[in-house]
Residue frames as qw, qx, qy, qz and C-alpha x, y, z in Angstrom:
[[0.000, 0.889, 0.457, 0.000, 0.00, 0.00, 0.00],
 [0.432, 0.108, -0.004, 0.896, 1.29, 3.47, -0.77],
 [0.082, -0.856, -0.424, 0.286, 0.26, 6.94, 0.30],
 [0.407, 0.580, 0.124, 0.695, 0.82, 10.26, -1.37],
 [0.376, -0.703, -0.306, 0.521, 2.04, 13.12, 0.78],
 [0.318, 0.874, 0.122, 0.348, 2.37, 16.78, -0.11],
 [0.601, -0.485, -0.043, 0.634, 5.60, 18.62, 0.63],
 [0.154, 0.923, -0.050, -0.349, 6.79, 22.05, -0.36],
 [0.727, 0.640, -0.185, 0.166, 9.23, 22.43, -3.27],
 [0.019, -0.771, 0.549, -0.322, 11.93, 23.42, -0.77],
 [0.697, -0.342, 0.581, -0.245, 11.37, 20.25, 1.27],
 [0.926, 0.345, 0.153, -0.028, 11.33, 18.12, -1.89],
 [0.492, 0.755, -0.363, 0.235, 14.65, 19.61, -2.98],
 [0.302, -0.644, 0.625, -0.323, 16.10, 18.95, 0.49],
 [0.871, -0.069, 0.453, -0.178, 14.91, 15.32, 0.31],
 [0.821, 0.562, -0.060, 0.083, 16.43, 14.95, -3.17],
 [0.179, 0.780, -0.525, 0.289, 19.73, 16.31, -1.89],
 [0.569, -0.436, 0.628, -0.303, 19.62, 13.90, 1.05],
 [0.940, 0.219, 0.222, -0.140, 18.68, 11.03, -1.27],
 [0.668, 0.660, -0.288, 0.187, 21.74, 11.65, -3.43],
 [0.075, -0.726, 0.582, -0.359, 24.02, 12.13, -0.39],
 [0.631, -0.306, 0.653, -0.286, 23.03, 8.83, 1.27],
 [0.105, 0.261, -0.872, -0.401, 22.79, 6.94, -2.01],
 [0.504, 0.274, 0.707, -0.414, 19.14, 5.99, -1.63],
 [0.185, 0.170, 0.781, 0.572, 17.37, 4.75, -4.74],
 [0.146, -0.639, -0.628, -0.420, 13.92, 6.10, -3.90],
 [0.190, -0.540, 0.154, -0.805, 12.30, 8.93, -1.97],
 [0.826, -0.443, -0.191, -0.291, 10.59, 6.32, 0.24],
 [0.838, -0.046, -0.314, 0.444, 13.99, 4.93, 1.21],
 [0.250, 0.409, -0.207, 0.853, 15.14, 8.48, 1.94],
 [0.502, -0.556, -0.018, -0.662, 12.14, 9.13, 4.17],
 [0.907, -0.316, -0.277, 0.024, 12.74, 5.87, 6.06],
 [0.647, 0.146, -0.297, 0.687, 16.33, 6.98, 6.65],
 [0.044, -0.492, 0.112, -0.862, 15.21, 10.45, 7.81],
 [0.718, -0.517, -0.146, -0.443, 12.64, 8.95, 10.19],
 [0.894, -0.186, -0.305, 0.272, 15.15, 6.49, 11.67],
 [0.456, 0.275, -0.248, 0.809, 17.68, 9.27, 12.15],
 [0.297, -0.545, 0.020, -0.784, 15.10, 11.54, 13.79],
 [0.842, -0.444, -0.227, -0.206, 14.03, 8.76, 16.16],
 [0.795, -0.040, -0.306, 0.522, 17.65, 8.08, 17.15],
 [0.199, 0.409, -0.156, 0.877, 18.26, 11.78, 17.71],
 [0.536, -0.588, -0.148, -0.587, 15.17, 11.98, 19.92],
 [0.882, -0.355, -0.291, 0.105, 16.78, 9.47, 22.28],
 [0.524, 0.371, -0.324, 0.695, 19.79, 11.70, 22.91],
 [0.389, -0.375, -0.529, 0.654, 20.49, 13.41, 26.25],
 [0.061, -0.687, -0.285, -0.666, 18.21, 16.34, 27.01],
 [0.591, -0.573, -0.470, 0.319, 19.16, 16.90, 30.64],
 [0.172, -0.985, 0.013, -0.024, 20.38, 19.81, 32.67],
 [0.702, 0.444, -0.294, 0.473, 24.00, 20.49, 31.81],
 [0.153, -0.711, 0.356, -0.587, 24.36, 22.65, 34.94],
 [0.870, -0.392, 0.179, -0.240, 23.52, 19.60, 37.07],
 [0.921, 0.221, -0.127, 0.296, 26.40, 17.77, 35.37],
 [0.307, 0.653, -0.321, 0.614, 28.76, 20.62, 36.25],
 [0.522, -0.619, 0.303, -0.503, 27.63, 20.57, 39.88],
 [0.988, -0.145, 0.038, -0.048, 28.06, 16.82, 40.02],
 [0.787, 0.379, -0.217, 0.436, 31.58, 16.97, 38.66],
 [0.049, 0.675, -0.370, 0.637, 32.64, 19.74, 41.05],
 [0.733, -0.488, 0.253, -0.402, 31.16, 17.82, 44.00],
 [0.986, 0.076, -0.103, 0.104, 32.93, 14.67, 42.86],
 [0.510, 0.556, -0.366, 0.545, 36.28, 16.45, 43.03],
 [0.284, -0.615, 0.388, -0.625, 35.63, 17.55, 46.62],
 [0.848, -0.305, 0.244, -0.357, 34.51, 14.12, 47.81],
 [0.828, 0.382, -0.408, 0.038, 37.35, 12.09, 46.28],
 [0.061, -0.626, 0.663, -0.407, 39.24, 12.04, 49.58],
 [0.835, -0.208, 0.344, -0.374, 37.31, 8.90, 50.62],
 [0.474, -0.305, 0.806, 0.183, 38.51, 5.36, 50.02],
 [0.622, 0.470, 0.624, 0.056, 36.05, 4.68, 47.18],
 [0.252, -0.089, 0.423, 0.866, 37.10, 6.08, 43.83],
 [0.371, 0.508, 0.266, -0.731, 34.50, 8.59, 42.68],
 [0.338, 0.383, -0.581, -0.634, 34.95, 7.61, 39.05],
 [0.037, -0.059, -0.997, -0.043, 33.58, 4.18, 39.86],
 [0.066, 0.562, 0.772, -0.289, 30.20, 5.68, 40.81],
 [0.024, 0.288, -0.099, -0.952, 29.99, 8.86, 38.72],
 [0.247, -0.183, -0.707, -0.637, 27.33, 7.38, 36.42],
 [0.325, -0.532, -0.773, 0.119, 25.09, 6.58, 39.39],
 [0.193, -0.521, -0.299, 0.776, 25.57, 10.05, 40.88],
 [0.062, 0.110, -0.402, -0.907, 24.92, 11.67, 37.51],
 [0.277, -0.369, -0.797, -0.390, 21.69, 9.73, 37.08],
 [0.301, -0.596, -0.632, 0.393, 20.53, 10.80, 40.57],
 [0.129, -0.420, -0.047, 0.897, 21.37, 14.46, 39.94],
 [0.147, -0.020, -0.559, -0.816, 19.64, 14.50, 36.57],
 [0.272, -0.468, -0.831, -0.126, 16.57, 12.75, 37.98],
 [0.211, -0.589, -0.466, 0.625, 16.22, 15.54, 40.55],
 [0.041, -0.419, 0.159, 0.893, 16.57, 18.26, 37.89],
 [0.220, 0.073, -0.649, -0.725, 14.64, 16.86, 34.91],
 [0.697, 0.092, 0.319, -0.636, 10.93, 16.16, 34.69],
 [0.529, 0.024, 0.838, 0.132, 10.01, 12.71, 33.42],
 [0.186, 0.164, -0.575, -0.780, 9.19, 12.32, 29.75]]
């Protein structure tokens, strides 16, 4: 089954440019690529960068203990970001 969609001339030209750049044979293949790329991009980090800075500065101050901070930085980062960011 196929569906026709309307796009502006500018968007069509951009899709054609993308099609040639990625070596896709059809516009449908190009759209599948664009959708997959957009979905992957949507999964990227969207947290509070300031919270990361605070975490790293606090990690430097607390490294005097016996446990190496670098061993737990991912856990501390997750906790700090959970406090700062609303759930999706």
